[in-house]
N, CA, C and O atoms as a Tripos MOL2 file, in Angstrom:
@<TRIPOS>MOLECULE
protein
  260   259    65     0     0
PROTEIN
NO_CHARGES

@<TRIPOS>ATOM
      1 N          29.3020 -154.7960 -145.6170 N.3       1 MET1
      2 CA         30.6970 -155.5850 -145.2880 C.3       1 MET1
      3 C          31.2480 -154.5980 -144.0550 C.2       1 MET1
      4 O          31.1770 -153.3700 -143.9980 O.2       1 MET1
      5 N          31.9150 -155.6880 -142.9260 N.am      2 LYS2
      6 CA         32.5620 -154.7160 -141.9520 C.3       2 LYS2
      7 C          33.6400 -154.2190 -142.4380 C.2       2 LYS2
      8 O          34.1340 -155.0190 -143.2330 O.2       2 LYS2
      9 N          34.2860 -153.2000 -142.3260 N.am      3 PRO3
     10 CA         35.7240 -152.6080 -142.7550 C.3       3 PRO3
     11 C          36.5440 -153.4970 -141.1470 C.2       3 PRO3
     12 O          36.1490 -153.6330 -139.9890 O.2       3 PRO3
     13 N          37.9350 -153.9710 -141.9610 N.am      4 VAL4
     14 CA         38.5310 -154.4900 -140.9100 C.3       4 VAL4
     15 C          40.1880 -153.7900 -140.7580 C.2       4 VAL4
     16 O          40.6670 -153.3360 -141.7970 O.2       4 VAL4
     17 N          40.8980 -153.7270 -139.6760 N.am      5 SER5
     18 CA         41.8500 -152.1090 -139.4280 C.3       5 SER5
     19 C          42.4880 -153.5350 -140.3430 C.2       5 SER5
     20 O          42.1080 -154.6440 -140.7170 O.2       5 SER5
     21 N          43.8030 -152.5760 -140.4030 N.am      6 PRO6
     22 CA         45.5030 -153.2690 -141.0430 C.3       6 PRO6
     23 C          45.3490 -154.1190 -140.0780 C.2       6 PRO6
     24 O          45.0950 -155.2830 -140.3870 O.2       6 PRO6
     25 N          45.4700 -153.7310 -138.6050 N.am      7 PHE7
     26 CA         46.4640 -154.1080 -137.7060 C.3       7 PHE7
     27 C          45.5150 -155.6670 -137.1490 C.2       7 PHE7
     28 O          46.1050 -156.3930 -136.3480 O.2       7 PHE7
     29 N          44.2490 -156.0350 -137.5620 N.am      8 THR8
     30 CA         43.7560 -157.6050 -137.1740 C.3       8 THR8
     31 C          44.3360 -158.2510 -138.3780 C.2       8 THR8
     32 O          44.5800 -159.4490 -138.5280 O.2       8 THR8
     33 N          44.5390 -157.1690 -139.3050 N.am      9 ILE9
     34 CA         44.9090 -158.2310 -140.8480 C.3       9 ILE9
     35 C          46.1270 -158.9340 -140.3650 C.2       9 ILE9
     36 O          46.0340 -160.1380 -140.1250 O.2       9 ILE9
     37 N          47.2300 -158.3330 -140.1990 N.am     10 SER10
     38 CA         48.3890 -158.3640 -139.7760 C.3      10 SER10
     39 C          48.5690 -159.5700 -138.6430 C.2      10 SER10
     40 O          49.1790 -160.6090 -138.8990 O.2      10 SER10
     41 N          47.9730 -159.2970 -137.3900 N.am     11 ILE11
     42 CA         48.0620 -160.3130 -136.7720 C.3      11 ILE11
     43 C          47.5820 -161.7470 -137.1110 C.2      11 ILE11
     44 O          48.1770 -162.6720 -136.5580 O.2      11 ILE11
     45 N          46.2790 -162.1080 -138.2070 N.am     12 LYS12
     46 CA         45.9760 -163.1910 -138.8720 C.3      12 LYS12
     47 C          46.9260 -163.6650 -139.7330 C.2      12 LYS12
     48 O          46.9880 -164.8710 -139.9710 O.2      12 LYS12
     49 N          47.8770 -162.6690 -140.3660 N.am     13 GLU13
     50 CA         48.7390 -163.3870 -141.4720 C.3      13 GLU13
     51 C          49.8900 -164.2620 -140.7610 C.2      13 GLU13
     52 O          50.4810 -165.2810 -141.1180 O.2      13 GLU13
     53 N          49.9830 -163.3160 -139.4130 N.am     14 LYS14
     54 CA         51.2930 -164.0240 -138.7670 C.3      14 LYS14
     55 C          50.3570 -165.6640 -137.8830 C.2      14 LYS14
     56 O          51.0550 -166.5500 -137.3890 O.2      14 LYS14
     57 N          49.8490 -165.6920 -137.8740 N.am     15 GLY15
     58 CA         48.8710 -166.4960 -136.9350 C.3      15 GLY15
     59 C          49.1190 -166.9390 -135.9690 C.2      15 GLY15
     60 O          48.9670 -168.0320 -135.4220 O.2      15 GLY15
     61 N          49.8270 -165.3680 -135.5800 N.am     16 ASP16
     62 CA         49.9780 -165.7290 -133.7060 C.3      16 ASP16
     63 C          48.6780 -165.4160 -132.7220 C.2      16 ASP16
     64 O          48.2970 -164.3640 -132.2100 O.2      16 ASP16
     65 N          48.2390 -166.5560 -132.6790 N.am     17 LYS17
     66 CA         47.1450 -166.8210 -131.0010 C.3      17 LYS17
     67 C          47.0890 -165.7310 -130.0400 C.2      17 LYS17
     68 O          46.2190 -164.9150 -129.7360 O.2      17 LYS17
     69 N          47.8170 -165.8720 -129.8020 N.am     18 THR18
     70 CA         48.4400 -165.1840 -128.3780 C.3      18 THR18
     71 C          48.1070 -163.0930 -128.1140 C.2      18 THR18
     72 O          47.6840 -162.2900 -127.2830 O.2      18 THR18
     73 N          48.7720 -163.1840 -129.7320 N.am     19 VAL19
     74 CA         48.4800 -162.2850 -130.1000 C.3      19 VAL19
     75 C          47.0720 -161.9330 -130.5780 C.2      19 VAL19
     76 O          46.7860 -160.7470 -130.4140 O.2      19 VAL19
     77 N          46.5040 -162.3950 -130.9110 N.am     20 ASP20
     78 CA         44.9030 -162.4700 -130.8140 C.3      20 ASP20
     79 C          43.6950 -162.2000 -130.4310 C.2      20 ASP20
     80 O          42.7960 -161.5760 -130.9960 O.2      20 ASP20
     81 N          43.7730 -162.9870 -128.9060 N.am     21 GLN21
     82 CA         43.4610 -163.1130 -127.9340 C.3      21 GLN21
     83 C          43.9060 -161.5950 -126.5900 C.2      21 GLN21
     84 O          43.4760 -161.3600 -125.4610 O.2      21 GLN21
     85 N          44.7430 -161.0210 -127.3160 N.am     22 PHE22
     86 CA         45.1670 -159.8540 -126.5650 C.3      22 PHE22
     87 C          44.1930 -158.6680 -126.9260 C.2      22 PHE22
     88 O          43.9780 -157.7930 -126.0870 O.2      22 PHE22
     89 N          43.5870 -158.6340 -128.2030 N.am     23 VAL23
     90 CA         43.4430 -157.6280 -128.4360 C.3      23 VAL23
     91 C          42.1890 -157.0330 -127.7740 C.2      23 VAL23
     92 O          42.1010 -156.0150 -127.0870 O.2      23 VAL23
     93 N          40.9060 -158.2200 -128.2760 N.am     24 PRO24
     94 CA         39.8960 -157.7820 -127.2670 C.3      24 PRO24
     95 C          39.7820 -157.7790 -125.2370 C.2      24 PRO24
     96 O          38.8220 -157.6120 -124.4840 O.2      24 PRO24
     97 N          41.6840 -158.1260 -124.9040 N.am     25 ILE25
     98 CA         41.3470 -157.8290 -123.3220 C.3      25 ILE25
     99 C          41.7410 -156.7530 -123.4210 C.2      25 ILE25
    100 O          41.3750 -155.8630 -122.6530 O.2      25 ILE25
    101 N          42.4910 -156.5870 -124.2830 N.am     26 ILE26
    102 CA         42.9330 -154.5520 -123.9680 C.3      26 ILE26
    103 C          41.8830 -153.7970 -124.7300 C.2      26 ILE26
    104 O          42.5820 -152.9110 -125.2210 O.2      26 ILE26
    105 N          40.5250 -153.5430 -125.1970 N.am     27 SER27
    106 CA         39.6120 -153.3710 -125.5020 C.3      27 SER27
    107 C          38.3950 -153.6290 -124.3430 C.2      27 SER27
    108 O          37.3410 -152.9930 -124.3470 O.2      27 SER27
    109 N          38.7580 -154.7470 -123.2860 N.am     28 GLN28
    110 CA         37.5940 -154.3730 -122.3930 C.3      28 GLN28
    111 C          38.3440 -153.7180 -120.9810 C.2      28 GLN28
    112 O          38.0370 -152.6600 -120.4310 O.2      28 GLN28
    113 N          39.1270 -154.4200 -120.6860 N.am     29 VAL29
    114 CA         40.1040 -153.6920 -119.6180 C.3      29 VAL29
    115 C          41.1410 -152.7610 -119.4370 C.2      29 VAL29
    116 O          41.7280 -152.7620 -118.3550 O.2      29 VAL29
    117 N          41.4970 -151.8840 -120.4050 N.am     30 GLY30
    118 CA         42.1200 -150.8040 -120.6580 C.3      30 GLY30
    119 C          43.5250 -151.0870 -121.0040 C.2      30 GLY30
    120 O          43.6950 -152.3060 -121.0240 O.2      30 GLY30
    121 N          44.3730 -150.5670 -121.2270 N.am     31 PHE31
    122 CA         45.4380 -150.5800 -122.0410 C.3      31 PHE31
    123 C          46.3870 -150.8980 -120.6090 C.2      31 PHE31
    124 O          47.2580 -151.7640 -120.5260 O.2      31 PHE31
    125 N          45.8250 -149.6450 -119.1790 N.am     32 PRO32
    126 CA         47.1150 -149.8300 -118.0540 C.3      32 PRO32
    127 C          47.5120 -150.9420 -117.5730 C.2      32 PRO32
    128 O          48.6430 -151.2830 -117.2250 O.2      32 PRO32
    129 N          46.0700 -151.7700 -117.5600 N.am     33 ILE33
    130 CA         46.7880 -152.7060 -116.5460 C.3      33 ILE33
    131 C          47.3080 -154.3970 -117.7840 C.2      33 ILE33
    132 O          47.6080 -155.5580 -117.5020 O.2      33 ILE33
    133 N          47.1930 -153.7580 -118.8990 N.am     34 VAL34
    134 CA         47.8330 -155.0640 -120.2470 C.3      34 VAL34
    135 C          49.0230 -155.2130 -120.2210 C.2      34 VAL34
    136 O          49.7690 -156.1920 -120.2040 O.2      34 VAL34
    137 N          49.2460 -153.3450 -120.2150 N.am     35 VAL35
    138 CA         50.5680 -153.1060 -119.9820 C.3      35 VAL35
    139 C          51.5510 -153.5980 -118.4680 C.2      35 VAL35
    140 O          52.7280 -153.9210 -118.3050 O.2      35 VAL35
    141 N          50.3820 -153.4470 -117.5620 N.am     36 SER36
    142 CA         51.0830 -153.8140 -115.8260 C.3      36 SER36
    143 C          51.4770 -155.5970 -115.9020 C.2      36 SER36
    144 O          52.4430 -156.1940 -115.4270 O.2      36 SER36
    145 N          50.4390 -156.0510 -116.6020 N.am     37 LEU37
    146 CA         50.6790 -158.0260 -116.9400 C.3      37 LEU37
    147 C          51.9790 -158.0550 -117.1650 C.2      37 LEU37
    148 O          52.9400 -158.5730 -116.5960 O.2      37 LEU37
    149 N          51.6820 -156.7820 -118.9880 N.am     38 TYR38
    150 CA         53.0190 -157.6210 -119.7430 C.3      38 TYR38
    151 C          54.1340 -157.2420 -118.9310 C.2      38 TYR38
    152 O          54.9870 -158.1280 -118.9630 O.2      38 TYR38
    153 N          54.5410 -156.0230 -118.0350 N.am     39 LEU39
    154 CA         55.6440 -156.1000 -117.1920 C.3      39 LEU39
    155 C          56.1150 -156.7140 -116.0370 C.2      39 LEU39
    156 O          57.3100 -156.7670 -115.7450 O.2      39 LEU39
    157 N          55.1390 -157.2170 -115.3200 N.am     40 LEU40
    158 CA         55.3020 -158.6060 -114.3720 C.3      40 LEU40
    159 C          55.6840 -159.7640 -115.0200 C.2      40 LEU40
    160 O          56.2990 -160.6660 -114.4510 O.2      40 LEU40
    161 N          55.2130 -159.7980 -116.6720 N.am     41 TYR41
    162 CA         55.8060 -161.2070 -116.6760 C.3      41 TYR41
    163 C          57.6400 -160.9830 -117.3790 C.2      41 TYR41
    164 O          58.4420 -161.9170 -117.3890 O.2      41 TYR41
    165 N          57.8960 -159.8820 -117.7850 N.am     42 ARG42
    166 CA         59.1680 -160.1940 -117.7270 C.3      42 ARG42
    167 C          59.7640 -160.0930 -117.0010 C.2      42 ARG42
    168 O          60.8660 -160.6420 -117.0370 O.2      42 ARG42
    169 N          59.2870 -159.1840 -115.7270 N.am     43 ILE43
    170 CA         60.0550 -159.1100 -114.6920 C.3      43 ILE43
    171 C          60.8130 -160.7570 -113.6440 C.2      43 ILE43
    172 O          61.8690 -161.1770 -113.1700 O.2      43 ILE43
    173 N          58.9190 -161.2330 -113.8470 N.am     44 GLU44
    174 CA         59.8100 -162.9280 -113.7910 C.3      44 GLU44
    175 C          60.6730 -163.7090 -113.8910 C.2      44 GLU44
    176 O          61.2180 -164.5070 -113.1280 O.2      44 GLU44
    177 N          60.8360 -163.2530 -115.5430 N.am     45 THR45
    178 CA         61.8800 -163.7130 -116.2710 C.3      45 THR45
    179 C          63.2730 -163.2860 -115.8730 C.2      45 THR45
    180 O          64.2440 -164.0430 -115.8860 O.2      45 THR45
    181 N          63.2930 -162.2340 -115.5800 N.am     46 LYS46
    182 CA         64.4570 -161.7290 -114.8920 C.3      46 LYS46
    183 C          64.7980 -162.2360 -113.5210 C.2      46 LYS46
    184 O          65.9040 -162.2090 -112.9820 O.2      46 LYS46
    185 N          63.3710 -162.8240 -112.9190 N.am     47 LEU47
    186 CA         64.0950 -162.7080 -111.5040 C.3      47 LEU47
    187 C          64.4880 -164.5060 -111.4100 C.2      47 LEU47
    188 O          65.1300 -165.1730 -110.5990 O.2      47 LEU47
    189 N          63.7640 -164.8260 -112.6370 N.am     48 ASP48
    190 CA         64.0680 -166.6630 -112.5350 C.3      48 ASP48
    191 C          65.7760 -166.1480 -112.7120 C.2      48 ASP48
    192 O          66.1510 -166.1030 -111.5410 O.2      48 ASP48
    193 N          66.5210 -165.8970 -113.2640 N.am     49 MET49
    194 CA         68.0860 -165.5370 -113.9070 C.3      49 MET49
    195 C          68.6000 -165.2450 -112.7270 C.2      49 MET49
    196 O          69.7120 -165.6370 -112.3720 O.2      49 MET49
    197 N          67.9290 -164.6250 -112.1170 N.am     50 VAL50
    198 CA         68.2980 -163.8540 -110.8150 C.3      50 VAL50
    199 C          68.6900 -164.8750 -109.7040 C.2      50 VAL50
    200 O          69.8120 -165.2360 -109.3480 O.2      50 VAL50
    201 N          67.3650 -165.2680 -109.2190 N.am     51 VAL51
    202 CA         67.4620 -166.9270 -108.4330 C.3      51 VAL51
    203 C          68.6000 -167.8080 -108.8910 C.2      51 VAL51
    204 O          69.3480 -168.2980 -108.0460 O.2      51 VAL51
    205 N          68.7980 -168.0690 -110.3430 N.am     52 GLN52
    206 CA         69.3670 -168.6850 -111.0920 C.3      52 GLN52
    207 C          71.4410 -168.6410 -110.5890 C.2      52 GLN52
    208 O          72.2990 -169.4490 -110.2350 O.2      52 GLN52
    209 N          71.3610 -167.5470 -110.8020 N.am     53 SER53
    210 CA         72.6140 -166.7240 -110.7120 C.3      53 SER53
    211 C          72.7000 -166.9970 -109.2690 C.2      53 SER53
    212 O          73.8430 -167.4140 -109.0780 O.2      53 SER53
    213 N          71.8580 -166.9550 -107.8340 N.am     54 ILE54
    214 CA         72.3820 -167.2790 -106.5770 C.3      54 ILE54
    215 C          72.9330 -168.0520 -106.7660 C.2      54 ILE54
    216 O          74.1590 -168.1400 -106.8370 O.2      54 ILE54
    217 N          71.4890 -169.4370 -107.0030 N.am     55 GLN55
    218 CA         71.9370 -170.9940 -107.5150 C.3      55 GLN55
    219 C          73.6400 -171.3690 -107.1680 C.2      55 GLN55
    220 O          74.2260 -171.7100 -106.1410 O.2      55 GLN55
    221 N          74.1000 -171.0980 -108.6760 N.am     56 ASN56
    222 CA         75.4580 -170.9040 -108.7170 C.3      56 ASN56
    223 C          76.3500 -170.8400 -108.5670 C.2      56 ASN56
    224 O          77.2950 -171.4110 -109.1110 O.2      56 ASN56
    225 N          76.2790 -169.6620 -107.2760 N.am     57 LEU57
    226 CA         76.8650 -168.3760 -106.5890 C.3      57 LEU57
    227 C          77.9120 -169.9100 -105.5790 C.2      57 LEU57
    228 O          79.1270 -169.7940 -105.7390 O.2      57 LEU57
    229 N          77.7050 -170.5040 -105.1480 N.am     58 PRO58
    230 CA         78.2880 -171.2530 -104.6010 C.3      58 PRO58
    231 C          79.5740 -172.1910 -104.9630 C.2      58 PRO58
    232 O          80.7470 -172.1650 -104.5910 O.2      58 PRO58
    233 N          78.8240 -173.0480 -105.8680 N.am     59 GLU59
    234 CA         79.8670 -173.7400 -107.1740 C.3      59 GLU59
    235 C          81.0030 -172.4480 -107.8870 C.2      59 GLU59
    236 O          82.1940 -172.7430 -107.9850 O.2      59 GLU59
    237 N          80.6870 -171.5390 -108.1870 N.am     60 ARG60
    238 CA         81.7070 -170.2730 -108.3920 C.3      60 ARG60
    239 C          82.9070 -170.0040 -106.9820 C.2      60 ARG60
    240 O          84.0950 -169.6950 -107.0720 O.2      60 ARG60
    241 N          82.4590 -170.1400 -106.3040 N.am     61 MET61
    242 CA         82.7960 -169.4080 -104.9180 C.3      61 MET61
    243 C          84.3200 -170.8710 -105.1270 C.2      61 MET61
    244 O          85.4880 -170.5880 -105.3920 O.2      61 MET61
    245 N          83.7860 -172.2890 -104.9100 N.am     62 ARG62
    246 CA         84.5100 -173.4660 -104.6930 C.3      62 ARG62
    247 C          85.5360 -173.2490 -105.7400 C.2      62 ARG62
    248 O          86.7120 -173.2370 -105.3750 O.2      62 ARG62
    249 N          85.1840 -173.0360 -107.2850 N.am     63 GLU63
    250 CA         85.9040 -172.6590 -108.5810 C.3      63 GLU63
    251 C          87.0820 -171.7750 -108.3710 C.2      63 GLU63
    252 O          88.1630 -171.8800 -108.9500 O.2      63 GLU63
    253 N          86.6580 -170.6540 -107.2340 N.am     64 ARG64
    254 CA         87.3730 -169.8290 -107.8460 C.3      64 ARG64
    255 C          89.0350 -169.4160 -106.4060 C.2      64 ARG64
    256 O          89.9540 -168.5980 -106.3820 O.2      64 ARG64
    257 N          88.3700 -171.0140 -105.1060 N.am     65 THR65
    258 CA         89.4160 -170.5740 -104.5310 C.3      65 THR65
    259 C          90.7060 -172.4220 -104.2870 C.2      65 THR65
    260 O          91.8120 -172.3360 -103.7520 O.2      65 THR65
@<TRIPOS>BOND
     1     1     2 1
     2     2     3 1
     3     3     4 2
     4     3     5 am
     5     5     6 1
     6     6     7 1
     7     7     8 2
     8     7     9 am
     9     9    10 1
    10    10    11 1
    11    11    12 2
    12    11    13 am
    13    13    14 1
    14    14    15 1
    15    15    16 2
    16    15    17 am
    17    17    18 1
    18    18    19 1
    19    19    20 2
    20    19    21 am
    21    21    22 1
    22    22    23 1
    23    23    24 2
    24    23    25 am
    25    25    26 1
    26    26    27 1
    27    27    28 2
    28    27    29 am
    29    29    30 1
    30    30    31 1
    31    31    32 2
    32    31    33 am
    33    33    34 1
    34    34    35 1
    35    35    36 2
    36    35    37 am
    37    37    38 1
    38    38    39 1
    39    39    40 2
    40    39    41 am
    41    41    42 1
    42    42    43 1
    43    43    44 2
    44    43    45 am
    45    45    46 1
    46    46    47 1
    47    47    48 2
    48    47    49 am
    49    49    50 1
    50    50    51 1
    51    51    52 2
    52    51    53 am
    53    53    54 1
    54    54    55 1
    55    55    56 2
    56    55    57 am
    57    57    58 1
    58    58    59 1
    59    59    60 2
    60    59    61 am
    61    61    62 1
    62    62    63 1
    63    63    64 2
    64    63    65 am
    65    65    66 1
    66    66    67 1
    67    67    68 2
    68    67    69 am
    69    69    70 1
    70    70    71 1
    71    71    72 2
    72    71    73 am
    73    73    74 1
    74    74    75 1
    75    75    76 2
    76    75    77 am
    77    77    78 1
    78    78    79 1
    79    79    80 2
    80    79    81 am
    81    81    82 1
    82    82    83 1
    83    83    84 2
    84    83    85 am
    85    85    86 1
    86    86    87 1
    87    87    88 2
    88    87    89 am
    89    89    90 1
    90    90    91 1
    91    91    92 2
    92    91    93 am
    93    93    94 1
    94    94    95 1
    95    95    96 2
    96    95    97 am
    97    97    98 1
    98    98    99 1
    99    99   100 2
   100    99   101 am
   101   101   102 1
   102   102   103 1
   103   103   104 2
   104   103   105 am
   105   105   106 1
   106   106   107 1
   107   107   108 2
   108   107   109 am
   109   109   110 1
   110   110   111 1
   111   111   112 2
   112   111   113 am
   113   113   114 1
   114   114   115 1
   115   115   116 2
   116   115   117 am
   117   117   118 1
   118   118   119 1
   119   119   120 2
   120   119   121 am
   121   121   122 1
   122   122   123 1
   123   123   124 2
   124   123   125 am
   125   125   126 1
   126   126   127 1
   127   127   128 2
   128   127   129 am
   129   129   130 1
   130   130   131 1
   131   131   132 2
   132   131   133 am
   133   133   134 1
   134   134   135 1
   135   135   136 2
   136   135   137 am
   137   137   138 1
   138   138   139 1
   139   139   140 2
   140   139   141 am
   141   141   142 1
   142   142   143 1
   143   143   144 2
   144   143   145 am
   145   145   146 1
   146   146   147 1
   147   147   148 2
   148   147   149 am
   149   149   150 1
   150   150   151 1
   151   151   152 2
   152   151   153 am
   153   153   154 1
   154   154   155 1
   155   155   156 2
   156   155   157 am
   157   157   158 1
   158   158   159 1
   159   159   160 2
   160   159   161 am
   161   161   162 1
   162   162   163 1
   163   163   164 2
   164   163   165 am
   165   165   166 1
   166   166   167 1
   167   167   168 2
   168   167   169 am
   169   169   170 1
   170   170   171 1
   171   171   172 2
   172   171   173 am
   173   173   174 1
   174   174   175 1
   175   175   176 2
   176   175   177 am
   177   177   178 1
   178   178   179 1
   179   179   180 2
   180   179   181 am
   181   181   182 1
   182   182   183 1
   183   183   184 2
   184   183   185 am
   185   185   186 1
   186   186   187 1
   187   187   188 2
   188   187   189 am
   189   189   190 1
   190   190   191 1
   191   191   192 2
   192   191   193 am
   193   193   194 1
   194   194   195 1
   195   195   196 2
   196   195   197 am
   197   197   198 1
   198   198   199 1
   199   199   200 2
   200   199   201 am
   201   201   202 1
   202   202   203 1
   203   203   204 2
   204   203   205 am
   205   205   206 1
   206   206   207 1
   207   207   208 2
   208   207   209 am
   209   209   210 1
   210   210   211 1
   211   211   212 2
   212   211   213 am
   213   213   214 1
   214   214   215 1
   215   215   216 2
   216   215   217 am
   217   217   218 1
   218   218   219 1
   219   219   220 2
   220   219   221 am
   221   221   222 1
   222   222   223 1
   223   223   224 2
   224   223   225 am
   225   225   226 1
   226   226   227 1
   227   227   228 2
   228   227   229 am
   229   229   230 1
   230   230   231 1
   231   231   232 2
   232   231   233 am
   233   233   234 1
   234   234   235 1
   235   235   236 2
   236   235   237 am
   237   237   238 1
   238   238   239 1
   239   239   240 2
   240   239   241 am
   241   241   242 1
   242   242   243 1
   243   243   244 2
   244   243   245 am
   245   245   246 1
   246   246   247 1
   247   247   248 2
   248   247   249 am
   249   249   250 1
   250   250   251 1
   251   251   252 2
   252   251   253 am
   253   253   254 1
   254   254   255 1
   255   255   256 2
   256   255   257 am
   257   257   258 1
   258   258   259 1
   259   259   260 2
@<TRIPOS>SUBSTRUCTURE
     1 MET1         2 RESIDUE 1 A MET
     2 LYS2         6 RESIDUE 1 A LYS
     3 PRO3        10 RESIDUE 1 A PRO
     4 VAL4        14 RESIDUE 1 A VAL
     5 SER5        18 RESIDUE 1 A SER
     6 PRO6        22 RESIDUE 1 A PRO
     7 PHE7        26 RESIDUE 1 A PHE
     8 THR8        30 RESIDUE 1 A THR
     9 ILE9        34 RESIDUE 1 A ILE
    10 SER10       38 RESIDUE 1 A SER
    11 ILE11       42 RESIDUE 1 A ILE
    12 LYS12       46 RESIDUE 1 A LYS
    13 GLU13       50 RESIDUE 1 A GLU
    14 LYS14       54 RESIDUE 1 A LYS
    15 GLY15       58 RESIDUE 1 A GLY
    16 ASP16       62 RESIDUE 1 A ASP
    17 LYS17       66 RESIDUE 1 A LYS
    18 THR18       70 RESIDUE 1 A THR
    19 VAL19       74 RESIDUE 1 A VAL
    20 ASP20       78 RESIDUE 1 A ASP
    21 GLN21       82 RESIDUE 1 A GLN
    22 PHE22       86 RESIDUE 1 A PHE
    23 VAL23       90 RESIDUE 1 A VAL
    24 PRO24       94 RESIDUE 1 A PRO
    25 ILE25       98 RESIDUE 1 A ILE
    26 ILE26      102 RESIDUE 1 A ILE
    27 SER27      106 RESIDUE 1 A SER
    28 GLN28      110 RESIDUE 1 A GLN
    29 VAL29      114 RESIDUE 1 A VAL
    30 GLY30      118 RESIDUE 1 A GLY
    31 PHE31      122 RESIDUE 1 A PHE
    32 PRO32      126 RESIDUE 1 A PRO
    33 ILE33      130 RESIDUE 1 A ILE
    34 VAL34      134 RESIDUE 1 A VAL
    35 VAL35      138 RESIDUE 1 A VAL
    36 SER36      142 RESIDUE 1 A SER
    37 LEU37      146 RESIDUE 1 A LEU
    38 TYR38      150 RESIDUE 1 A TYR
    39 LEU39      154 RESIDUE 1 A LEU
    40 LEU40      158 RESIDUE 1 A LEU
    41 TYR41      162 RESIDUE 1 A TYR
    42 ARG42      166 RESIDUE 1 A ARG
    43 ILE43      170 RESIDUE 1 A ILE
    44 GLU44      174 RESIDUE 1 A GLU
    45 THR45      178 RESIDUE 1 A THR
    46 LYS46      182 RESIDUE 1 A LYS
    47 LEU47      186 RESIDUE 1 A LEU
    48 ASP48      190 RESIDUE 1 A ASP
    49 MET49      194 RESIDUE 1 A MET
    50 VAL50      198 RESIDUE 1 A VAL
    51 VAL51      202 RESIDUE 1 A VAL
    52 GLN52      206 RESIDUE 1 A GLN
    53 SER53      210 RESIDUE 1 A SER
    54 ILE54      214 RESIDUE 1 A ILE
    55 GLN55      218 RESIDUE 1 A GLN
    56 ASN56      222 RESIDUE 1 A ASN
    57 LEU57      226 RESIDUE 1 A LEU
    58 PRO58      230 RESIDUE 1 A PRO
    59 GLU59      234 RESIDUE 1 A GLU
    60 ARG60      238 RESIDUE 1 A ARG
    61 MET61      242 RESIDUE 1 A MET
    62 ARG62      246 RESIDUE 1 A ARG
    63 GLU63      250 RESIDUE 1 A GLU
    64 ARG64      254 RESIDUE 1 A ARG
    65 THR65      258 RESIDUE 1 A THR
C-alpha cells in the first residue's frame, strides 16, 4: 500500500478541488512558477480595484463641488 502524506489527506478532507489540482503542477513545473502565477492573480484583483476607483473618481469629484 502506498503511503499517503498528511498534506494530501487534509486537501481531500477539505474537498477543495482547485488545491488538489495545484499539487501536480507544483511537482511538475516547480515552485517559482506557481508562486509567480499566484502573485499575478493577486495583482490582477488589485488592479481591478484601482480601475474601479479611477472610474468612480469623476463622480466623486462632482459631489465635492
